[in-house]
TIDO-404945 format. One record per residue (C-alpha): residue number from 1; residue in three letters; x, y, z. Coordinates in steps of 0.02 Angstrom, whole numbers. Each point is the difference from the previous one (the first is absolute). Example, Ala and Ser with C-alpha at 12.3 -4.5 7.8 and 13.67 -1.06 7.14 Angstrom:
<rs>
1 | ALA | 615 | -225 | 390
2 | SER | 69 | 172 | -33
</rs>
This chain:
<rs>
1 | UNK | 440 | -270 | 525
2 | UNK | 44 | 78 | 166
3 | UNK | -104 | 150 | 53
4 | UNK | 86 | 143 | 88
5 | UNK | -164 | 81 | 47
6 | UNK | -77 | -70 | 162
7 | UNK | -172 | 45 | -68
8 | UNK | 22 | -131 | -136
9 | UNK | 32 | -173 | 73
10 | UNK | 109 | -129 | -85
11 | UNK | -95 | -146 | -74
12 | UNK | 84 | -168 | -24
13 | UNK | -89 | -103 | -134
14 | UNK | 31 | -187 | 21
15 | UNK | -57 | -111 | -144
16 | UNK | 17 | -188 | 20
17 | UNK | 21 | -104 | -158
18 | UNK | -131 | -120 | -66
19 | UNK | -95 | -7 | 164
20 | UNK | -188 | -19 | 6
21 | UNK | -101 | 96 | 127
22 | UNK | -44 | -165 | 85
23 | UNK | 183 | -49 | 25
24 | UNK | 23 | 82 | 170
25 | UNK | -34 | -53 | 178
26 | UNK | -98 | 160 | 31
27 | UNK | -116 | -49 | -143
28 | UNK | -49 | -159 | 93
29 | UNK | 124 | -119 | -81
30 | UNK | 63 | -119 | 134
31 | UNK | 123 | -90 | -115
32 | UNK | 109 | 148 | -48
33 | UNK | 109 | 87 | 129
34 | UNK | 16 | 187 | -34
35 | UNK | 42 | 79 | 169
36 | UNK | 71 | 161 | -72
37 | UNK | -146 | 33 | -115
38 | UNK | -120 | -46 | 141
39 | UNK | 87 | 126 | 112
40 | UNK | -14 | 137 | -132
41 | UNK | -184 | -40 | -24
42 | UNK | -33 | 5 | 187
43 | UNK | 92 | 165 | 27
44 | UNK | -66 | 87 | -155
45 | UNK | -151 | 0 | -113
46 | UNK | -44 | -155 | -99
47 | UNK | -107 | 18 | -156
48 | UNK | -97 | -161 | -26
49 | UNK | -107 | 59 | -146
50 | UNK | 108 | 53 | -145
51 | UNK | 19 | -27 | -186
52 | UNK | 156 | -41 | -101
53 | UNK | 20 | 66 | -177
54 | UNK | 80 | -162 | -60
55 | UNK | 35 | -175 | 68
56 | UNK | 174 | 11 | -77
57 | UNK | 140 | 82 | 99
58 | UNK | 75 | 125 | -124
59 | UNK | -165 | 76 | -62
60 | UNK | -59 | 18 | 180
61 | UNK | 161 | 89 | 49
62 | UNK | -7 | 113 | -152
63 | UNK | -176 | 49 | 54
64 | UNK | 63 | 44 | 174
65 | UNK | 139 | 108 | -75
66 | UNK | -105 | 87 | -133
67 | UNK | -178 | 0 | 67
68 | UNK | -57 | -73 | -166
69 | UNK | -81 | -164 | -49
70 | UNK | 101 | -123 | -107
71 | UNK | -92 | 48 | -161
72 | UNK | 62 | 178 | 29
73 | UNK | 180 | -25 | 60
74 | UNK | 33 | -143 | -121
75 | UNK | 74 | -132 | 116
76 | UNK | -103 | -159 | -19
77 | UNK | 121 | -138 | 50
78 | UNK | 147 | -24 | 116
79 | UNK | 145 | 107 | -59
80 | UNK | 129 | -87 | -107
81 | UNK | 90 | 39 | -161
82 | UNK | -123 | 21 | -143
83 | UNK | -163 | 36 | 92
84 | UNK | 22 | 183 | 48
85 | UNK | -88 | 132 | -105
86 | UNK | 117 | 55 | -140
87 | UNK | 84 | 170 | 9
88 | UNK | -14 | 95 | -163
89 | UNK | 156 | 109 | -20
90 | UNK | -95 | 125 | -107
91 | UNK | -84 | 66 | 158
92 | UNK | 166 | 39 | 84
93 | UNK | -4 | 8 | 190
94 | UNK | -163 | 87 | 49
95 | UNK | -47 | 28 | 182
96 | UNK | -174 | 35 | 69
97 | UNK | -12 | 108 | 154
98 | UNK | -88 | 142 | 88
99 | UNK | 49 | 148 | 105
100 | UNK | -18 | 187 | 23
101 | UNK | -23 | 121 | -144
102 | UNK | 54 | 181 | 16
103 | UNK | -89 | 139 | -93
104 | UNK | 39 | 185 | -18
105 | UNK | -148 | 120 | 8
106 | UNK | 97 | 163 | 3
107 | UNK | 136 | 30 | -128
108 | UNK | 124 | 95 | 107
109 | UNK | 189 | -24 | 19
110 | UNK | -12 | -61 | 179
111 | UNK | -135 | -126 | -46
112 | UNK | 106 | -64 | -143
113 | UNK | 146 | -17 | 121
114 | UNK | -104 | -109 | 117
115 | UNK | -56 | -111 | -144
116 | UNK | 179 | -13 | -59
117 | UNK | 54 | -53 | 175
118 | UNK | -135 | -134 | 6
119 | UNK | 68 | -70 | -163
120 | UNK | 164 | -40 | 88
121 | UNK | 33 | -155 | 103
122 | UNK | 68 | 109 | 140
123 | UNK | -178 | 58 | 38
124 | UNK | -45 | -178 | 54
125 | UNK | 164 | -52 | 79
126 | UNK | -57 | 18 | 181
127 | UNK | -163 | -90 | -34
128 | UNK | 89 | -140 | -93
129 | UNK | 127 | -23 | 140
130 | UNK | -144 | -11 | 125
131 | UNK | -76 | -142 | -101
132 | UNK | -153 | 98 | -54
133 | UNK | 22 | 21 | -187
134 | UNK | 82 | -60 | -159
135 | UNK | 76 | 136 | -108
136 | UNK | -27 | -12 | -188
137 | UNK | 126 | 137 | -38
138 | UNK | 152 | -56 | -99
139 | UNK | 118 | 91 | 118
140 | UNK | -65 | -89 | 156
141 | UNK | 134 | -110 | 77
142 | UNK | -35 | -183 | 36
143 | UNK | 108 | 20 | 155
144 | UNK | -142 | 98 | 82
145 | UNK | -105 | -157 | 23
146 | UNK | 14 | -93 | 164
147 | UNK | -53 | -172 | -59
148 | UNK | 41 | -108 | -149
149 | UNK | -181 | -26 | -58
150 | UNK | -40 | 184 | -18
151 | UNK | 171 | 31 | -78
152 | UNK | -35 | -132 | -132
153 | UNK | -170 | 77 | -39
154 | UNK | 81 | 171 | -19
155 | UNK | 133 | -74 | -113
156 | UNK | -134 | -79 | -109
157 | UNK | -87 | 169 | -15
158 | UNK | 162 | 89 | -44
159 | UNK | 38 | -128 | -136
160 | UNK | -175 | 4 | -73
161 | UNK | -22 | 59 | -179
162 | UNK | -177 | 61 | 39
163 | UNK | -93 | 44 | 160
164 | UNK | -188 | -19 | -12
165 | UNK | -100 | 92 | 131
166 | UNK | -144 | -96 | 78
167 | UNK | -136 | 124 | 43
168 | UNK | -140 | -128 | 24
169 | UNK | -19 | 50 | 182
170 | UNK | -53 | 173 | -59
171 | UNK | -144 | -70 | -103
172 | UNK | -178 | -11 | 70
173 | UNK | -26 | -163 | 93
174 | UNK | -118 | -68 | -133
175 | UNK | 139 | 18 | -127
176 | UNK | 166 | -23 | 91
177 | UNK | -57 | -150 | 102
178 | UNK | -135 | -59 | -119
179 | UNK | -17 | 19 | -187
180 | UNK | 183 | 43 | -32
181 | UNK | 69 | -159 | 77
182 | UNK | -137 | -113 | -68
183 | UNK | 8 | 69 | -177
184 | UNK | 190 | 0 | -8
185 | UNK | 8 | -177 | 71
186 | UNK | -125 | -56 | -131
187 | UNK | 105 | 86 | -134
188 | UNK | 163 | -80 | 59
189 | UNK | -82 | -171 | 7
190 | UNK | -64 | 24 | -178
191 | UNK | -186 | -9 | 37
192 | UNK | -31 | 177 | -66
193 | UNK | 95 | 117 | -115
194 | UNK | 79 | 166 | 51
195 | UNK | -138 | 109 | -73
196 | UNK | -131 | -95 | 99
197 | UNK | 103 | 14 | 160
198 | UNK | 20 | 188 | -19
199 | UNK | -185 | 20 | -41
200 | UNK | -50 | -94 | 157
201 | UNK | 115 | 107 | 107
202 | UNK | -65 | 163 | -77
203 | UNK | -181 | -51 | 24
204 | UNK | 26 | -41 | 184
205 | UNK | 71 | 171 | 40
206 | UNK | -120 | 92 | 118
207 | UNK | -103 | 128 | -93
</rs>
């Protein structure tokens, strides 16, 4: 998406299809002609020691988009009808996200007025229009967004039946980036039950 803030550069992510790392001239292959890729490699930074989450295209792309391994995001084969994870309608349309939480420490009329203002989409309009935020308020207009990707994300949030707040970045490192993810991944994969996962997370919490 286009950035309107010069402090945040635009990044163009180019992903070639079904191409091995060896299939480029800049990788030492003298049989394949890839002048454009060679030019990008020469002018930029080339990573020659990397790891792919899956040798299949769709799972690898899903990992790039989600930051999860295939056993977590559920895409194990190339995407076609019948091999996507099923969507259970009983869960509605939940959305996982994070953001700022406002708290009131003094119960006074003016403090309540500020909190009430923050509950309105208008409080974020300028920030949204500048490309710096996504408003979760129901009265926030989709017309405030300057690009189609962010507008679609905002629309998905507005249409969600539940918004689950991800506060894992507020956990101690040993939990948020350690036991929580490992235990929950083990639970989702079926290798441990929920009680065991919760017990492992609780026991890892710094004393």
